[in-house]
N, C-alpha and C positions, 0 to 999 in steps of 0.2 A: 382800728376799723376804717378802711379809706373810707372819702366823702364827695361824692358827689358834685361837681360844680351847679350851680342853680344854673336853670337855662332859662332864664326870662331875658329875651330880646328887645331892645331899647330901640326905638326909632330911627337911630342914628344909623342903623343898619339897611333902613329903607330910605335915606334922604333921596335918595338915585331913585327911585322907582318912577316917580311922579314924570321924569324926564327918560328914564329906564338908558340911561347914556347911550353911547355908539353904538351900534350892533356886533353883536359876536355871534349869535347863535345861527349857525347855520352857513357858516364860513371858512369852515377848516376844510383842508381836502384828506381826500383818502384815497390812499391806494388801493391795488386789489388784491384780493386774496391770498394770502402764502397755503392755506390747508387745503388740499384737494380731498371733495367726498366727506368733509368733516362737518358735524352740526351741534350748533349752538342750541340746547334747550333754554327756551325762556318762557317764563311763566309772568301774567301779571293780572292786573284786577279789574279790568273796564272791559265788560260784557257786553256784546253789542246792543243788548236791549235795554241796558238801564245806562249808557255811556258812548252811546253813540260815536259821537264826535271822536271821543279818546280813542275808543278802538278804533276807527278808521284813519285817523292819524298814525298809530302803532301800527297797522298792517302799511301803510305807504311807507313807511321809514325801514319795514322789514324786506317790502318788495326792491326800494331802490338799493338798499344794502347788501342783497342777492347778486343784484345786476352788478354793482361793482367788485363784487367778491367773488368771482368765478369758483364754484366749486366748494364754496362755502352755503349752508342751510342752516334758514331758522327753525324750528318746531316749536310749535306755540300752543301753550295751554292755557285759557283764560278761566279764571273763576272770581265767583263776586267777593266782595273783601271779608266778610266773616270766616267763610270757606278757604279765602287764600291764607287767612293767620293761622287757621287751625291747620291745614294740609304742610304748611311751611314748619311749623313745628314738627310734626310726623317726621317731614322728609328729613328735616336736620337729627334727629335724633339714629336714622339710618345710615347718615352718609348720601344721601341720594340728592342733594337738595341741587334743582336747575343748575344752569351754568350761568344764565342773567337771571334776576329775578327783583320783584321791589321789597323795600325795606321802609321803616320810620327810622326816626333820629335818637338818638339819646338811650333812655330807659329799654326802651324795647330792640335797639340793636347790641346793647349792650352782653346778653348769655350768647348769643350767635359769634360775637369778637371774642368771648372769653373761650370761647367752645374751639376757637379757630375754625369758625364755619365760614367765614369773609374773610375774600382776600383784600390789602391793601391798595390803594388805585389813588397814593399820591402821585406814581409816575404818571397818571392822568394829567393831574393837576397841575404838574410841571410840567407837560409837552404839549399836544393838541389842544387842551381844556385851559390853557393857564389864563387868568385873565376872564374866566365866560361867565362867574358866576357873580350874584347880586352879594355885596358883602357879609357876611356872617350866616350865609347859608348851608356851605358844604361845610364851613366849621362844624354846624351842627353835627354833622356825621363821625366828627372827628374824636377819637379816645386812643388813650397812649402814645399821643403825637403821633400816631397813623389815622389817615380816615379812610373809612371801611362802605361808604355808599355816597353816591354823587345829588344829590334832589334835582327833580322836576319841577317842583312849584312852590308856589310862597301864599298863604294862606291866611286872612282871617274869617270867623264866624260872627256874624250878624243875623239878626232878625229878618227874614224876610216878608212881606204882608201883603196881602190881597187891598191894592187900593180899591176897588171898586164894591167891597163889600165894607171896608171903611167908611167912604164917599155916601153909602148905605143910609147908614148909621149914622152920622155927623161925627166921625172919629177921624183922629189925625194921630200921626205918630208919635209916640210918648219920649219924651226926654227925664222923664220921673218914673220913681215906682208908683207913686198914688197914681199919676195917669195912666199908666200900663194894668194897674187892678181896676183900673175904672172902666177901660176897655174891654176889659176880659168879662166883670159884671154887664155890661151893656151886652154884650155879644150874648154871654148865655141868657140874659131875658129876654133876647130874640131868636132864641133856639139856634144860635150857629156855635159852633165845636172855635173855642178862641185858640186853639194851639196843638199845630199835628205834633205828635212825640213817638218815635216808637224806638220805646227803650229796651226793648228785647236785646238790643247790641249794645245796652248799656254806654257805650261813648257818648251816645244822645244826650243821657241823663246829666253826663260830666259838663259837659259844656254846660248847663243850666248852672249847676250848682256852682263851676269853677268860675261864670260870671258875677254871679250872685256873693262868694268869697269877696273876688276883685272888688266889688261896688261897696263891698260893706269895711274890707279890711286894707283896700288900697292892693295896687299891683303885686307886691313882693310878697304879700302873706303866705297865698299858696306855696308858691316854690320854697319858702323859708322853710317852711313845715317840711318839704319832701325833703331837701338838700341837708337838712337837721340844724340849720341854724336858728331856725325857730319851731315849734311844736306845732302839732295838727290840732290839740286840744287848746291852743287860742280860742278865744271868745268871739273871734269872729266869724272863723271856722265851724265853730256850733250853732252861732247865731245864722250865719247863711244855710245851713240843715236846718233849722226850723222853720226861715222861711220858702225853701223848699217844700216843705209838707204844709205849709199854710196856703201855697197856689194847688198843692193836689186837693185843700179841701174846697178851696174856692172853684173846684172844678174847672181848670184852666187848662187840662189837657185834655185829648178826644178821648172817648171812653174806651178803657181797655188797653192803655197807652204801653204798658209794663209787658203785654204778650204782642205788641206789634213791632215787626223788625219797622228799620229805618226807610225800605224800599217802600215799606207799607204806607208809612207815616208821609211820605214823599208822595203818595199816589194820593193820599187826603186832599195833600194841599193843592196838589196840582189839578184834580179833580174840584177845588172849590168845594171841598167839605170841611175845609177848617181855614182860619182866617191867617195864622204866621205859622212861620216856622224856623227854628232858630239850627243854622247852617254852615259850614264851612264856605268860604269863596271859592271851593271847586263847582260848586251848585250853580254857579255864574251860567255858564252854556243854557239850561233850560229856562231860564228867564232873558235870555239875549240874543244865542245866537242858535238855536236850536231849530228847524225849521219844522220837527216834528211836531212841536210843542204849537199850539195856535198861535198867533201871531195877537190876537185880542186877547189870549190872557198873558202873554210873557209884557205886552201894554200894559197891564193891570197890576202887576208886581213891582215893587220898591222893597225898601229895605232901612232898617234904624239901627245903631247903635244900642247895646243894653244899657237898660234906662238908669239912671243915680236912684241911689237909696238913699231914702231919708237923710236928703243933702247930701252924703258921702259918695265917692268913687268920680272917675273922671271918665268921660264919653268916649275920649281919646285914646285908653288905656283897653286893651281887645286879646282875648284867647287868639291865639294861631301859630304861626311860625310855616318855616319850611314844611312841604307836604311829603309823599313819598318819592321814594329816589331808587335808584338803581342798585345794584350787588352784584358782585361775582366769586364763585363758590371758589374758595380756596382750594376744595379737589377737582376743581373740573380739570379734565382731561385735554379741553381746548380752549384753556385760559389765554390764551394770547388771542383768538379769536374773537372772545370772548370780551374781552377786554376793548380791543379794536371796536365790538360791535356797540357797547356801551357810548364810547366815544362819538361814534356815527351818531347813535340815538340821540345822544345830547344836543351836537352840533345843528341837526335838524331840527327837533323838538322846538326847541323857543319860539319862533318866529310862525311855524305850523301852529304851535300850542294857541296862541293868540290868536288869530287869523282864522281859525279853523273851529277852535270851541272855545273860546274866549275864558283861558286860563290864566293866569298870572304865570309866567315860569321862575324858575330861580334862576336862569341866566340872563344876562343883560339885551336887550332889542333893544331895534331903533323903533320905539313907538310913535315918533313924529312923521313919519312916512306911512305910518298904519290909520285904517278906520277905523276905530274903536268903539264899539258901543258904551252910551253914557252912563249906564250902571256901571260898564267895566271902571271908567274915567273915575267916576266917583270914588270905586274902592281904591284905585291908586291914589285919591287922594287922601283915604284914610290911613293908609299904610305912609306918607309921606308926613302928614301930621301924627302920628302914633307918638303918643307919650311913653308907651310899654308895650309888650306884646308876649305874654307868658302861652310857652308852649305847654300843651293839650296833656294834661296833668297825666294819664295813663304810660304816654310818651316819654315824659319823664322818668317816670317807676321803671324800678326795675320789674323785671316779669311776674318774679310772686306777687312784689305789693302791688302791681297793677291788677292783677286779678283779685287782689282782697279790695281793691277800689272798687273795682267795675262791680263787682257781686254785693259792695253795701251802697252803690249807687244805687243798684234796681230794689234793693232792699228798702233804700230811704225814700226813693219815692211810692213804694207800696206802702210806707209805712209798717214794717218786720222790723225796724229798729228805730230806737229813738235818737236825736240830735248827740246828748251826751255820749251815746254808746257807739253811735257811727264814728265821732270822730278818736274814740278811746280804743275802739279796734284799727284805726288808720296809724294813731301811734306807737300801739302794739307793732304792729306790721312793720312800720319804718324803725322803730328801736332795734329789733332783730335782724337787722341786716348786715 
């Protein structure tokens, strides 16, 4: 039985980020379209309502592509994150995938590759996009010596917090778990919900569990369990589950968190109904460049790394890695045009994503010439100093195990499973692959 590689990304991958090397994004040339009257179906997950900057940039790129490729149109469909994942599964079973869509790396990618649903994109990496990506990012989309997706983002998860609320109660960003628990207690005593969490989507709760595992057992304990060089019944992973339930018992999370979507939880944090919110750096625009968010609120938001637990863990060890990427459907009737669109999109995306949305791209850009928000620079510093970056657990796992993991995460937070059983059921699922 084949063992998948560990997908733990080390800081050496990201050393170039602070400098971000010399610009590659947006520099490629594109010839005019060769297909008269051809349509590329493109599906993405950045609705205008919740991801305004992303949506705007995508629309601009599509408009520019159509201008440079007469006779080729891009037919767009936009869904929210969870709707997108669900529809992608349905479309793949009926061989009706869009010509171009979005995917994640590693385990998420695996069933689509094994089912021959995604086309290889090595020709783009060896052509127009040669040397365009930060080292280690495109590699996360490789399987069987071929590349089946090209990343757009690079992320780490951090705890965003409302500095105004903290100041009101004399609180400071914590570095230890005891300090963190004191913040939770103080906020609860003053009638303030400590943490916004929308665990209906479950991957949000997984972020909390992953960090707890990292701080208690080290940066490789979870990845080792997933790739089978270790066990999910490692005492550190059981203890991490216990600590999650301790946080639940402390009323650390907003009321009804297991029934709230991430969008609802985000709205509570941005509505100042909760003081903290653990999320990926893809959310940076809401606290930096999104002009639809009041400047006063943006100025009041900071972030901190997940604290050490009982003296264990490394503040420079993060959960994160490459974010969403683009794929081309293997059975696309316009595969050549679809690949040309992917190449054009990625070349345009890098600098536009930085300046227009505050997103950290997976492609190299010349950051020295750009005026970047302080929080953006801080995240780049964290990336450059990272001792370890562990890819999101559900992305590392195969589709079947990821489903088990996400269901168990919701049960863990809802206290529907004991920490021991939580670990055992993971181990059983992983052992049966």
